[in-house]
C-alpha positions, 0 to 999 in steps of 0.5 A: 309035459306029462301030467306027473310034472305039471302036477309037481309045477303046480303043488310046488307052486301052491306050496310057495304060494301057502308059505307067502301067505303064511309069512304076511299073515304073520307079518299082518299080526306083528303090525297089528300089534304094534299099531295096538301098542302105540295106540295105547300109549297115544292115549295115555300121553293124551290122558296126560296132557290133558291132565297137565293142562288142568294142573297149570293156572290159566295162562294170562298176559306174558309179564314183561320181564327185565332182561337182567332178570335172566342173567346168570347169578355171577354176572 
């Protein structure tokens, strides 16, 4: 292989590697955005659960229920 062919081969391989690196970098950026959105959603849901727990009364012992109370009204 002469120097020109070898140089073209190296240039081609380098170009292919640069293209792959560019796609990988783009994918990493997209995944980072997804992770950021998911973390924001987790944070919002955590705050909502905390808020809902503060709103609900403290649960004491579970009262005994009569199974007849659970029947639909048409029975």
